[in-house]
C-alpha positions in Angstrom: -48.6 80.7 -28.3 -49.4 82.3 -31.6 -49.9 86.2 -31.2 -53.7 86.3 -31.1 -55.9 88.7 -31.9 -58.7 89.8 -29.2 -61.8 91.8 -30.1 -62.2 93.3 -26.8 -65.6 94.6 -28.1 -66.6 91.3 -28.7 -65.8 89.9 -25.6 -67.6 92.9 -23.7 -70.6 92.2 -25.4 -70.8 88.8 -24.5 -69.9 88.9 -21.0 -72.6 91.7 -21.2 -70.5 94.7 -20.0 -70.3 98.1 -21.2 -66.8 99.3 -21.8 -66.2 102.8 -22.7 -63.5 103.3 -25.9 -60.7 104.2 -23.1 -61.3 100.7 -21.0 -61.2 98.7 -24.1 -58.0 100.4 -25.1 -56.7 99.8 -21.6 -58.2 96.3 -21.4 -56.8 95.2 -24.7 -53.3 96.5 -23.8 -53.6 94.7 -20.6 -54.9 91.5 -21.6 -52.1 91.6 -24.7 -49.4 92.2 -21.8 -50.9 89.0 -19.8 -51.0 86.8 -22.9 -47.3 87.3 -23.7 -46.9 86.1 -20.2 -48.2 83.2 -20.4 -46.2 82.8 -23.7 -43.1 83.3 -21.5 -44.3 81.0 -19.6 -45.1 77.7 -22.2 -41.6 78.2 -23.4 -40.3 76.8 -20.0 -38.5 73.7 -19.7 -40.5 71.4 -17.1 -39.7 68.2 -18.1 -38.4 67.6 -14.7 -41.0 69.0 -12.6 -43.1 66.9 -10.9 -46.9 67.5 -11.6 -48.4 68.7 -8.2 -52.0 69.6 -7.5 -51.2 72.0 -5.1 -48.1 74.7 -4.9 -48.5 75.5 -1.2 -48.3 72.5 1.3 -52.0 71.5 3.0 -52.4 69.9 5.8 -55.0 70.0 8.3 -54.3 71.0 12.1 -56.5 69.3 14.3 -57.3 69.3 18.0 -58.9 66.7 20.5 -62.5 67.0 20.7 -63.2 67.8 24.1 -66.1 68.8 25.7 -66.3 71.8 27.3 -68.6 74.3 29.5 -70.9 76.5 27.3 -73.0 79.2 27.9 -76.1 78.5 29.8 -79.1 78.4 27.7 -81.2 81.4 29.3 -79.0 83.9 29.2 -78.3 83.4 25.8 -81.7 83.2 24.6 -82.3 86.4 26.8 -80.3 88.4 24.4 -81.9 87.2 21.0 -84.1 89.3 19.1 -86.9 86.8 19.1 -87.1 83.8 20.8 -89.9 80.8 20.8 -89.7 78.7 23.5 -86.3 77.5 24.1 -84.9 78.4 20.5 -83.9 81.3 18.5 -86.8 82.6 16.3 -85.5 83.7 12.9 -87.1 85.0 9.3 -88.1 82.2 6.8 -85.5 82.4 4.2 -86.7 79.2 2.2 -89.9 80.3 0.5 -92.6 78.0 0.1 
């Protein structure tokens, strides 16, 4: 990876972010450090490393789906801010 010159002001303008001169200097240095790290990673020999889609093992933890007693409907609805018959009444969130 070559040493790219990134115009922080231009990138901030594209992202519509207002930055001070101090922030531009600080973020420019941080981005430079990040790009140096990426360049170091590019130099690593990964020929014998198996391709992975996930670096941390992912597995589902399942339990048996067993019917259990639940709360009494009237007890729960009695605590609702608003109810309509045997249902909770909630504000409309989808416009017409």
